[in-house]
C-alpha positions as CSV (number, residue, x, y, z in Angstrom):
1,M,78.8,65.1,96.5
2,E,77.4,68.3,98.0
3,N,79.0,70.1,100.9
4,G,78.1,69.0,104.4
5,A,79.0,66.4,107.0
6,Y,79.3,62.8,106.1
7,V,80.0,59.5,107.9
8,L,81.9,56.8,106.1
9,T,81.5,53.2,107.3
10,A,83.5,50.2,106.1
11,T,82.2,46.6,106.8
12,D,83.6,43.2,106.4
13,K,81.5,41.0,104.2
14,T,82.6,37.9,106.1
15,G,81.6,39.3,109.4
16,V,85.0,38.6,111.0
17,Y,85.8,42.2,111.6
18,A,83.6,44.8,113.1
19,P,82.5,47.8,111.0
20,V,84.8,50.8,111.1
21,S,83.3,54.3,110.8
22,A,84.8,57.8,110.2
23,S,83.2,61.1,109.8
24,F,84.3,63.9,107.5
25,E,83.1,67.2,106.2
26,L,83.1,68.7,102.7
27,T,83.2,72.5,102.9
28,I,82.8,75.4,100.5
29,P,83.5,79.1,101.1
30,A,81.0,80.8,103.3
31,V,78.1,82.4,101.4
32,G,77.5,85.0,104.1
33,M,79.4,88.2,105.0
34,F,79.5,90.6,107.9
35,N,77.8,94.0,107.2
36,S,80.7,95.8,109.0
37,K,78.5,97.8,111.4
38,L,79.0,98.7,115.0
39,L,77.5,96.7,117.8
40,S,75.0,99.4,118.4
41,D,73.9,99.5,114.7
42,A,72.1,96.1,114.5
43,P,75.0,94.1,113.1
44,A,74.1,91.1,110.9
45,L,75.3,88.5,108.4
46,I,74.1,89.2,104.9
47,A,74.3,87.2,101.7
48,A,77.5,87.6,99.7
49,E,77.4,88.9,96.2
50,G,75.8,86.5,93.7
51,V,74.3,84.3,96.5
52,S,70.5,83.5,96.2
53,E,68.1,83.8,99.2
54,A,67.8,80.0,99.3
55,Q,71.5,79.5,99.4
56,F,71.9,82.1,102.2
57,A,69.0,80.5,104.1
58,D,70.8,77.1,103.9
59,Y,73.9,78.7,105.3
60,L,72.1,80.3,108.2
61,S,70.4,77.0,109.1
62,A,73.8,75.2,109.0
63,I,75.4,77.4,111.7
64,S,76.5,75.2,114.6
65,T,78.9,77.3,116.7
66,V,79.6,81.0,117.2
67,T,82.9,81.8,119.0
68,V,83.2,85.3,120.6
69,N,86.6,86.3,122.1
70,E,87.7,82.6,122.4
71,T,84.5,81.5,124.0
72,A,82.4,79.0,121.9
73,Y,78.6,79.1,122.0
74,S,76.7,76.2,120.5
75,A,73.8,77.3,118.3
76,V,72.1,73.8,118.2
77,G,70.4,71.7,120.8
78,H,67.5,72.4,123.1
79,H,69.5,72.7,126.3
80,G,72.4,75.1,126.6
81,A,72.1,76.5,123.0
82,V,72.9,80.1,122.6
83,V,71.4,81.6,119.4
84,L,73.7,84.5,118.7
85,I,72.7,84.7,114.9
86,D,69.1,84.6,114.0
87,P,68.6,81.7,111.5
88,Q,65.9,83.6,109.6
89,T,67.3,87.1,109.3
90,G,71.0,86.8,110.1
91,L,70.8,89.5,112.8
92,I,73.4,89.2,115.6
93,A,72.2,89.2,119.2
94,A,74.1,92.4,120.2
95,D,71.8,92.8,123.2
96,N,73.1,89.7,124.8
97,A,75.1,91.3,127.6
98,D,76.4,87.9,128.8
99,V,78.3,87.5,125.6
100,F,78.9,91.1,124.5
101,S,80.0,92.6,127.8
102,E,79.7,96.3,128.2
103,D,83.2,96.4,129.6
104,T,84.7,95.2,126.3
105,D,84.9,97.4,123.2
106,T,86.1,94.9,120.6
107,F,84.8,91.4,119.9
108,T,86.4,88.8,117.6
109,V,83.7,86.5,116.2
110,T,84.1,83.2,114.3
111,V,81.1,81.5,112.8
112,K,81.2,77.8,112.1
113,A,78.6,76.3,109.8
114,S,78.4,72.7,108.7
115,G,79.6,72.4,105.1
116,Y,81.1,75.9,105.0
117,D,84.5,77.4,105.7
118,D,84.7,79.5,108.9
119,L,83.7,83.1,108.7
120,A,85.6,85.5,111.0
121,F,85.1,89.2,111.6
122,T,85.4,91.8,114.3
123,L,82.6,93.7,116.1
124,S,83.2,97.1,117.7
125,R,81.2,98.8,120.4
126,T,82.6,102.3,119.8
127,A,83.6,104.1,116.6
128,S,87.1,104.7,118.0
129,A,87.8,101.0,117.5
130,E,87.3,101.4,113.7
131,P,90.0,102.7,111.4
132,S,90.2,106.5,111.5
133,E,88.8,108.3,108.6
134,S,89.8,111.8,109.8
135,S,93.3,111.7,108.3
136,E,93.8,114.8,106.2
137,E,94.8,114.5,102.6
138,P,98.0,116.3,101.6
139,S,97.1,119.8,100.4
140,T,97.5,120.4,96.7
141,E,97.0,124.2,97.1
142,P,100.2,126.3,96.6
143,S,101.5,128.1,99.6
144,E,100.2,131.7,99.8
145,S,103.3,132.8,101.6
146,S,105.6,132.1,98.7
147,E,106.6,135.3,96.9
148,E,106.0,135.6,93.2
149,P,109.0,136.5,91.1
150,S,109.0,140.1,90.1
151,A,108.1,140.6,86.5
152,E,109.3,144.2,86.4
153,P,112.8,145.0,85.1
154,S,115.5,146.2,87.4
155,A,115.5,149.9,88.4
156,D,119.2,150.2,87.4
157,T,119.2,152.5,84.4
158,S,122.9,152.3,83.7
159,D,123.5,151.1,80.2
160,T,126.8,149.4,80.0
161,S,126.2,148.2,76.5
162,A,126.4,151.7,75.0
163,P,129.8,152.4,73.7
164,T,131.6,155.3,75.3
165,A,132.2,158.2,72.9
166,S,135.9,159.0,73.1
167,E,136.9,162.5,72.2
168,P,139.3,162.8,69.3
169,S,142.9,163.6,70.3
170,Q,143.8,167.2,69.9
171,Q,147.5,166.4,69.5
172,T,148.4,166.3,65.8
173,Q,151.5,164.8,64.4
174,T,153.6,166.5,61.7
175,S,153.5,164.7,58.4
176,V,157.0,164.1,57.2
177,V,157.9,163.3,53.6
178,V,160.8,160.9,53.2
179,P,162.8,161.2,49.9
180,D,162.8,157.5,49.3
181,G,159.0,157.4,49.7
182,K,158.9,155.2,52.8
183,A,156.6,156.5,55.5
184,P,157.9,156.4,59.0
185,N,156.1,154.9,61.9
186,T,154.1,157.9,63.0
187,S,153.0,156.1,66.2
188,D,156.5,156.8,67.6
189,T,156.5,160.6,68.0
190,T,160.1,160.6,69.3
191,A,161.4,158.9,66.1
192,A,159.4,161.3,64.0
193,A,160.8,164.4,65.7
194,L,164.3,163.1,65.4
195,L,163.8,162.4,61.7
196,A,162.4,165.8,61.2
197,A,165.4,167.4,62.9
198,L,167.8,165.5,60.7
199,M,165.9,166.6,57.6
200,V,165.9,170.2,58.7
201,S,169.7,170.0,59.3
202,A,170.3,168.4,56.0
203,L,168.2,171.0,54.2
204,A,170.0,173.8,56.0
205,T,173.4,172.3,55.0
206,A,172.2,172.0,51.3
207,I,171.1,175.6,51.3
208,A,174.4,176.8,52.7
209,L,176.3,174.8,50.1
210,K,174.1,176.3,47.4
211,K,174.8,179.8,48.6
212,K,178.5,179.2,48.8
213,E,178.6,177.9,45.2
214,S,176.6,180.8,43.9
215,G,178.9,183.2,45.7
216,R,182.0,182.1,43.8
């Protein structure tokens, strides 16, 4: 079965019961789409991608009701019909001031077509009703106020890595020869002086004994 409105009738073969009828509709997605223009830019319905001219013409001819801001306008019938969408071109009657009041900026429109799903969209009278496109993108440029790190070395010319030349000590220690060949600890000047004094005393004693013996 193709999309569209149908009437199902059930009858009793015996004729005892009266026929029973029920209407139903098979629908497919709408093949038209809104061109997203302002009310002042000749808004219209256009064919969706992949839809042929014949298919789109069938869709336009099947439009039955157009609802604008909760008010339904019938597109069929000779009396009281309000054709808001041209069945040949798809243009929307934006100049109909009775429907698209000048006191209103935004209009919610719902298009009903037999055999198709409802198509809903919004019409705007002014550009301010559309999403703003003036939002600024975040800047990717580096800040010019940021100071660049200095590539030059510090002006401090003090060189702490150079070893300090120490002057040699002018104090010389007297070398002492110990009879047993053991060297004293010359780092202790007091012990060395005491040892030297003892040796001088011992030497003087030895010399005196030597003279005494030679005098006999």
